[in-house]
N, C-alpha and C positions, 0 to 999 in steps of 0.2 A: 511463545513460552510455556505455556502449561506442560507443555514434556519437556520443555526440560528442569519445572520444576517436580515432578513425579521424581528426575533422575537426583535431585537435590533438593531434597524432604526438607530438610534445616533451611532453607534458605524461605519459605514458606508465613514465617511467622514475622520476617522482613517486610509482608505486606500491610501493616496495621499499621507499616509509617507512611501509607499513602494517605491515613484520615482525614489528616488538614487537607491537601488538597482534592481530596473529596468534598468538602466543604466549601473549601472555593473555589471547585469546579461550580458547587449549587447557583453562588450567586453570582462568577461571570464567562460560563460557562467554556474554559479555555479547555480545549482538549488536547492541544500541543503540550499548557506544563502536566495535565492529570495521566496524559500517557506516560512523560520525563520520568512523573514519581514513582510508575508504575513497572517501566523499565528500571527505576535508579534502585525499586524495593526487589526487583526480582533477579535483575544480571547486575548489577551494579558492583565494581569491584574484578566481574570475571575479568579472566583474560583470554586474549586477541586465540588463544588457545585453545582453552574451552569450549570458547563461544563459538568457531572455527569447524571445530570437532563435533559441536552440536549440530553447525549448520547440517556439513559433513552425510549429519543424516538423519536428518528431514527434512530436507530437501529433495533427495529421489524418492523418498515414502509419499510424502508429498504427491510429486510429479507423476509417482505410478498411481496414486489410487484415488489423487481428491484433487483430479481437475475435469470438469467435465468433457464429454464426447467432442461434444459439440462447439466447445471451446477452443480444442484442439483444432478439429475441422478449421474450423474461421480462421482460425492460426495459419491453418494449409494455405488457405486461401488466398490469405493477403501475403504469404509466402510466393506463391507462385504468378500472379500477380506483379511481384518484385517491389514490392511496397515496402517500404519503411518501417519494420516493427519497434515501436517503444512502449516499454513500459510503465504506465506512471501508478502509482501506491502514495496511500499513507501511512504502509507501512510501513517499517525501518531499514536502512540499511546495513544490520546485523546478517540479514537472507535476501530478501528481494531481489538482489545484485546474481544470487547465483539460481533464483527462479527463472530470472527474468535469462542467463545463458542457457539453462539446461530445456527454454522454451525457445530459443533460436533470435528474441529478443536485437537488436541492436542496442537500444540506449532501455538505461532504464535512467526514471526521474521517483525520486520514491523521500521519506521524512533522511536526514541523516543523524543522526546521533557522534557525540564527544564520548573525546579517550584523554585517558589520563599515559602518557604513554604506550604500554601495552597493555593496561586495563580497562574496562570500562568504564565514564564517568555516569551514564545514563542520563543526562542531559540532553536536549536536543543542539541541535549544529546549526540549526539553520529552521525555516520554518515548520512547520507541520504541512506539507502536502496536501492536503484538503480544504474540500472548501474554493473557494475564493482563490488559495495558496495556489490549486493544480490545477486554475482557470488562469490563472499568473504565466504558472509556468508552461504552461499549454501554446500560450502567444507567443509568451519566450522562445522556442519548440519552432512555431511558423515563422519567425524571423531567424531564423540559422539557418532555416531551412525556404528559402522562398518561393514560392509557387505550387507547395506540397500539398497534396489535397488529402486532405484529411478527418479519416476518419474515426472517432473516439468514441472506448464504450465504458460506462460506466453500471452499479448497481444496486444505487441509495438516492437520497433529497440532494446529499451535498455533495454528489455526481454531477447534478443539471447541469450545473454555470459551466464547465468545460468541454460538457455534450455542446452547449450552444456554443461557443466559441468555434465546435468545428464543421468542415461541410457536413459533415453528414455526425449526429450522434444519435447514439445508441444506447436504451436502458436493456439493464438483463437483469432478470432474476428481481423484477424492484419490487418493495410490497403493494400493495395495494393504491398507499398516498404519494410513491414515487413515480407509480403507473400514472397517477390521473395527471400530479404533473406535467410530468416526462411529455401524456399525449397534448395538454392543451399546450406546450411550448414546441407542438408538431416532431417531434424526436420518436424516432425509429422506439420500438417495446419486445420485447423479444421472451422470448424463456428456453435456456436451454436444462439439455439436460443431460 
C-alpha cells in the first residue's frame, strides 16, 4: 500500500484518522480492526479500476524482485511432486490472489475486504486471516481435501497455530522468539535466501 500512497500523496493525510483505532488496539489488540482502519484511510473510496491498475503494476515487480530464490525452488519442488499449492496470508484480497496466480498456486485464502459497488469501503468482509483464524482455515481446507498431507509454511509467531495443524510445519526466516517457540513445538525452522 505504501507504493500506492507514493502515487497518491494527498491520501497520506487521511492516515491521521487511524489514531482512534490505534488507541483501541492498545487496549483490545484487535489487528483486524486496525488493519481495516489503515486500509480505509489509505485506500477507502478508490475504485476497483484504480486498485486493479495498481495491482497490475505492483505484483509483477514483487514477483520479479521480492520473492526469495529458496521460496521459488521450494514451490517448484512441491509443484513437481503434484502437491496442491494453497497460499494462505493475513494480507488482503486486493493483491494476494494476483500473487497466488503469478506463483502458480491453485487456491488462495486471505483477508477479504468490503466494497460498496465499485468503490472500496476498506472494512474487512470476513475474519482477519491471522493466528487462530488461519489455523481454522487450514482445518477447513483439510476437510475439503480428505487425506491430503499438508506441509505448511509461516514466518511469524502468529503462524505457529496453523503450522501445528499441518502434518509438517515449517517456520521460515522467523525471528529469535518465533524460532525458539517453533523448536519447542517440534516444528522445522529454515532460513531462506
